[in-house]
C-alpha positions in Angstrom: 58.0 4.6 -27.3 56.0 7.3 -25.7 58.2 10.0 -24.2 55.9 12.6 -22.8 52.2 13.5 -22.1 51.7 15.0 -25.5 52.7 11.8 -27.2 50.5 9.9 -24.8 47.6 12.1 -25.8 48.3 11.6 -29.5 48.5 7.8 -29.0 45.2 7.8 -27.2 43.6 9.8 -30.0 45.0 7.3 -32.6 43.6 4.4 -30.6 40.2 6.1 -30.5 40.3 6.7 -34.3 41.3 3.1 -35.0 38.5 1.8 -32.7 35.9 4.0 -34.5 37.1 2.7 -37.9 36.9 -0.9 -36.7 33.4 -0.3 -35.3 32.3 1.1 -38.6 33.9 -1.7 -40.6 32.1 -4.3 -38.4 28.8 -2.8 -39.7 29.7 -2.1 -43.4 32.0 -5.0 -44.3 31.1 -8.7 -44.8 32.6 -11.1 -42.3 35.4 -12.4 -44.6 36.5 -8.8 -45.5 36.3 -7.6 -41.9 38.6 -10.5 -40.7 41.2 -9.6 -43.2 40.9 -5.8 -42.8 40.7 -5.7 -39.0 43.8 -7.7 -38.1 46.3 -5.0 -38.9 44.4 -2.3 -37.0 43.8 -4.6 -34.0 47.6 -5.4 -33.9 48.4 -1.6 -33.9 45.8 -1.0 -31.1 47.4 -3.7 -29.0 50.9 -2.3 -29.6 49.8 1.2 -28.7 48.0 0.0 -25.6 51.3 -1.7 -24.5 53.2 1.6 -25.1 50.6 3.5 -23.0 50.9 0.9 -20.1 54.7 1.1 -20.2 54.6 4.9 -20.2 52.0 5.2 -17.4 53.8 2.6 -15.2 56.7 5.0 -14.8 56.7 8.1 -12.6 57.6 11.3 -14.5 60.9 11.5 -12.5 61.9 8.2 -14.1 61.5 9.4 -17.6 64.6 10.9 -19.2 63.8 14.2 -21.1 64.3 14.0 -24.9 66.5 16.7 -26.2 65.4 18.7 -29.2 67.3 18.0 -32.3 
């Protein structure tokens, strides 16, 4: 779960990276390979998008600060 804006930024960067990898695989892989290879990445992108939506749906005052360990 995303706890702060830094984690939000990292998650957005990870989504961007995965999308670029998928776009490249669409060009370089045969259809049967792409279908197998892409499913895990697409699932992760969906999961990260859901985390971003959940984080952005809350006002900063509603987010409990995470204490440093």
